[in-house]
Steps between C-alpha positions, in 0.01 A plus 500: 500500500641171607464360858722216623398253772752249639381212723712252678372209723705380787707826470710333230668739264523411124880492532488245794234291330693493172816420702309201642431371150866418426448198264267524208275257329309534177179350621325378814200288586200680633175385618187562299186349654614145613773442237845643436605701203820678389530869502698629194665835429281684251177342652217754527158524668241765511141605623269776407276706735300835500478652844170656583431793739384247750829314475687819582264591780534153661875529467502847658292367788716198546832705504390836644635670180210727441686752277220690320696454178379149495145547634367840424422601142455866594843516668656303206380765256723746676810294432702422177327156497152655463322180618564254787784258450560143638755479794831384386520231754167351386636474155808326636259244658441374152865400483471321819199311361697404176798373706307329767250322273641463162888528471687391700185415702424340827753531770703788361602782739551861393853605632564811316342743256569822328230667310428822315169657412558696170130578431172491690243225485151651495202317643332273248805449269581151414853424626723206400747384767791306363798313638807354323783303650822651427748298707500205740759451770469219752164536665461872363311602198556848368201631309416801290154630566270761337138617485362672197188644345554445118828675430508701825712358774361571842751294715818323425782353698695190612421250765693223673297212644617194686365148457461249778774246540290211381439662160854578408673324212827303519 
C-alpha cells in the first residue's frame, strides 16, 4: 500500500512555483558554514538513523498522533505490519535534516514536496535518507529524495527548495 503526502508552504502550488522559475541556471552559490559553495546537478547528501521506541513515543506526544499502530505492540500484532512502525512524517523529518544541514544547507526553505511510502519502517531499523539535485532554476532546487533500509525503500519523492537571495548564483 502506498500513501502520498503533499506539502506546500505559503499556499504555493508546484505549477505556480515552477512558473516562477522561468529562467534556468546550471548551478548556484549556497552557504555552507561561513563560506559559499556551488550546488551542482547530481550532487548528493545523506544521513543514517535508527528510530527507537522512545523517538516514536516523543513524536507521538509532540504531534498528538497516538495511533496505536506506532505505539502499541499488542495492537500492531493484529495488523498486517505485525509490529509497531515509525510515523511516515517522522521518517520525512530525516529529509528535512539532510536538506537543511548538508545539501543545499543553511537557509534553504521547503516550498513543495510529494512523497510516497511504499513500505513500512520498523522501529530499530537503520534507515538511510538520501537527496540528489535533479534540476536548478533560478533560486529553486528540485531534489529527488528517498529513505531506505538496505534494498527496501520506505519513502521516496521529490522536493523543491528555495535558497535565500544572497546565496543565488549569477
